[in-house]
N, C-alpha and C positions, 0 to 999 in steps of 0.2 A: 355731483357724482364724479368719482375719479375715473379718468379714461384708462382703458386696459393697458395701453402701451406705457403710460406713466406709472401705473402700479407695478408693471414688470420691471421697469427701470429702477424703481425704489427698492424692490425686493432684491434685485441683482446687486445693487450698491451695498445693501445690508450684508449679503453673503460675502462680498469681497472684503469687507472690513472686519469679518469675524476672525478670531485668532486661528492660525493654521496649526493642526496637530501633526507632529512628526510621525512618519510611517513606522510601524513596529517591525516591518520586514525590510532589511537593508537591500535585498534584491541583488541583482548581478552587479559586480564591481568592475568587471572587464569582460570584453568579448572579442574573439578572433573573427571579425566579420570579413569574409572573403571579398565582399563588394568594395571595401576600402583598400584592399591590396595588402600583401604581406608586410611591406615596408612601413605601413601606417599603423599596424597593430602589434608588431613585434619590435623589441628593443634592438635586435640584431639578427642578421641572416648569415649563417655560416655555410658556405658552399665550396667544399674542398674535396672533390669537385661536386658540382650539382646545380640544380635549378629549383627555385621555390616560386611557384606561381599560383594564381587563382584559376580554377578550371572546374568544369562541371563533373559531378560524380560519374565515373565511368560505368556504373551499374544503373544509372538513371533513377535513383531512389531519393536522393537528398539535395540535388541541385548544386549551386555554387559551393565549392570546397577549396581547401588549400592543398596543393600537390607538391610533394617533395620527391625529387628523383636524383639518385647518384649512380655513378658508374666507375669502372676500373681506372686507376691511374698508377703511376710508378713511385709515388711518394709515401707509401705506407697506408695508415688508416684512412678511411674514406668517411667524410662527414657531410651530411646535408640536413641541417637542423635550424629551426628558428630558436632564438634565445630571448627569454624574458618577455616583457609586455610593454606596450606603448599605449598611452591614453591621452587624448587631447594634445597630441604633438610632443609629449614628454615621456621619458621612462617612468614606468609605474612598478615600484619594487616593494618586496616584502622583506623587511630587515629589522633592525633594533627597535624601531618605533612600534612594530607590530608584535613583538614578543608577548606571548601569553594569549594571543588571539587564535581563533579556529578558522580555517579556510577550507574550501572545497574546489578542486579543479574537476570539471566535467567535460567530456568530449566524445565524439564518435570517430572511430578509426577503421580504416581499411588498409591492410598491409599486404603488399605484393613483394615478398622477399623469400629467400630460401632458408628456412629454419633448420635444415639438415646438412649444412655445409661444413660442419665440424669447427666452426669459428663463431665468435660472439657477434651479435647484432643488437644494439639498443634502439628501441622505438619510442621511448618516453623517459625523460629524466626530470627530477627536481634537483637542480645542480647548485652547489655552493659557489659563491663568488667572494673574493677577498679573504680567503683562508690564510692563516699564518704559515710560515715555512714548514713547521712540523705537523700541520694538519692535512688530512686528505683533501684533495681538490675535487674529488667526485663525491656523490651522495647529496642529500641523505637517502634518496631511493631512486631506483631505476626499474623499468620493465625491459627485459632483454631475454634473448635466447643465447645458449651456449653452443649452438649447432647440434643440439640433442633433440630437436623437434618440440621442445617445451618452451613456454613463456614463463619466466621467473620474475617474481617481485623481490628485488634485492635491497636490503637495508644496510646502510653504512653508518658506523658510529664515528664520533669525533676522534677516536684513537686509531682509526683506520680499519678496524675489524668489520667484516662483511658477513652477512648471512642471508640465505634465501628463505623467506618466510611464507611463500605461497608459490604454487606453480600449476600450470594446466597445459593441455596440448596447444601448440601455437596455432591461432586461428588465421589461416591464410586465405586471401581472396574473399573475405566476407566482412561485412560491417559489424562491429561490436560497439556497444556503449560502455563507457568507463567513467567512474567517479572515484577520485582519491581525496579523502578528508584527512586533515592533519592539524595538530596544534603546534604552532610555531614556538619552539622552546630550545634553549641551550642546555637543558638538563633532563633529568629522568621523568619529569612530568609531561614531556612531549609524547605524541602517539601518532599512529597512522591507521586509516581504515580504507577498505577497498570494496567497490561494487562493480560487477560485470552484468550488463544487460538487466539492470534493475534489481539484482540480487546481491545482498551483502555477502562478501566472502569470509571464510574462516581461515585464520592463519595457522601456522605450525604450532603455536602455543595453545591451540584449541579455542581461541577467543576471536571475536570479530574486531578487536582493537589490539594493536601491538605497540608496546611502549618503546620510546627511544628519542634522543635529541634530534631535532630537525633543523637546527641552525647552528653554524659556527662560521667564522668569517663575518662579512658585512651584510649579505643578503642572499636570497635564493632566486634562481631563475628557472622558470618552467621551460622545458625543451621538448619539442615534438620533431619527428622526422626519422632519419636513418643515420646511425653512427655505427660503423662496423670495422672489424679488424682487417688488415691489409690482405690476407690470403683469400678473402671473399672475392668472388668474380661475378660479372654480369651486372645488368641493371637492377636496381632495387627501388621500389616506389612505395611511399606512404601517403595516405590521404587523411586529412583532418577536416571534420565538420562539427559545427556547434561547440567550438571550444569556448569555455567560460570559466571565470573565477567568481565565487560567491562566498557567503558566510553560512550557507546551509546546503544540504543535499538537494532540497527542492529548488534552490536557486539555479543549479547547474545541470541537473540530470537531463540528458538529451531526450 
């Protein structure tokens, strides 16, 4: 009679030698984990002036988060943003090798800024790097206010043209969930999609998807934080929680 522990060992050995099937769900590709610290999860920290730290959610809802804070200085624009992604100690970038693929950035944001100051403030950007001399250095898209109390989704094209394709009242002092989906493309087959608090948004074209190129230059950098024009005054703070990159909405939705 085979002893129970021997039978278990033989069964386990059989399982371990079976061929492993690849998962059909790629899952999360990158995460902005506050416990690792900003320098470990972002490719760069831009503090002109400012501070980027890990801290607990000030409203006590979501725990450890990443805090961006900027203030007045005399050198013009004020920027406190994280740039790009870092994974396993190295930059993790979306560029030429990823053209044609679909990606989703998801996060939870709390913004403590003045959206009525008559000056622009950007709170999220997907930003081009390595553009040629004649190409725009900003874009392909940004979430920002123009000091009009509204939050605008602005799309930039490789020729420098810009358009606002969505807007809403700027949500101050409240957490909101955001997801932006996009196809990385240098041509007209590119597109963007937007969700707020689990609801997919409709763009100015009447559709839930807006076409446009999303890559020129070498790669794109995701940027969270506060970037504002010089005439703004006072302290401004942005909080990031549950920042992720994935290949489906389900991967990254907060």
